N, C-alpha and C positions, 0 to 999 in steps of 0.2 A: 825960829827958823822952820820952814816947811821943806821937806825933802821928798822927792820922788825917787824911790829905790827901784831900779830896773834889774830884776833878778833876785829871787828869794831862795836860792839854793843854800848850801852850807855857808858860803861867804856872806851872802845876803842876810842869813839868820844871825851870824856873828855881828855884822854891822848893826842890825836891829837891837841885839842884846846890849851892845855898847851904847847905842843912841838912847835906849830906854833910861839909862842912868844919867843922861845929860839933860839938865833942866832947860837948856837953850834950844833943844829940839822939841818944837811944839807938836809937830806931826810928821810921821814918816809913812808915806803911801807905799804899801807893799805890792808891787806890780810884777806879775810873772805870767808866762804862757800857761803854766800849770797852776791854775787858780786854787786847786785843792791844796797844793803845797803851800801857797801863800796863806791860805786860811788856817792851815795847821800851825804855821809860824805865828800868825796873829793871835790865835787862841792861847798860845803859850804866854803871851804878854797881857792878855785880859783887858785890853782897852781899845775897843773897836773904833772909837772916835779918834784916838791918837794914832792908831795903826790900821787904817782902812785898807781893804784889799781890792785890787783891780786886775783885770786881764790886760795883758799887753803882748803884742808881737814886736819884739825888739828890732825886727827888720823893717818896720813901718814907721818912718820918721813922723808922719802926720799923726799917728796914734799916740806917740810919745808926747808930741806937742800938745795934743788935745788933753791928755791927762795933766800935763804941767799947767796948762791954763785953767782946767777945771778946779784944781786945788790951789792955784796961785803959789806954786813952789818957788823957793829961792835957790834951790840946789837940785840938780839931777845927779844921782849917784849911780854909776854903772857897775854892776857886779855880774855881768854876763860875759860870754866869750868875746875876745877882741874882734872877731869878725863883724860884730855889730857896733863897734866904736864910732864909725863915721855917722851912722844914722842917729845914734844917741847924742853924740857931740853936736851934730848939726841941729838937732831938736833943741838942745839947751841954748845954743847960739841964737836960734830963731826966736825963742821966747824971752831971751835976756836973762836966763838963769845961769848960775854958776855951774861948773861941771867938774866932776871928780870920777876917776876910774882906777882900776887895778893895774892897767897896762896901757901903753900907747898904741896908736894904730900900727899895724904890722908893716914891715918893709915890703916893697914891691920891686922886682928887678926892672932894669931899663927895658922898654918894650922892643927895641931894635938891637941893641948891643949890650946884652946882659953881662958879658964877661969883660967888657972894656969900660963901660960907663956905669956910674951909680944910678939907680932908679930913685924911687921915693924911699928915703931912709926912715927908720923907726921914729915915729912921733912927728915927722915933718908935716903931716896933714893938720894936726892941731896947731903947731907953731906958726904955720903960714897964716892962720886966721887970727892969731893973737895980736 
């Protein structure tokens, strides 16, 4: 399995450490806005072919799609702030990759009657596309 990991902070590093021990993970692309951080994590695992590093701006769906296509990933793993869930989820959906994250999309109040009617509930964005 090939994985595009979006976000290589503390959680992303932990995901990578676990993935390293799994023989079914052929490659995990370490993509982050802070390339230096991604390079530091990659250096800890010592296999640049299995853990390549890429720059990504998680707010740019087309950039995520491009990396997913470049590496032919099976899964996009989101380990960044939930404010980027829509872009990353939509990128996975667009390229036909599986999607996994740490949290659902955030709730949003009803635009006109926030105290009377529910808006978009936690996770509804993903569920409506499933």
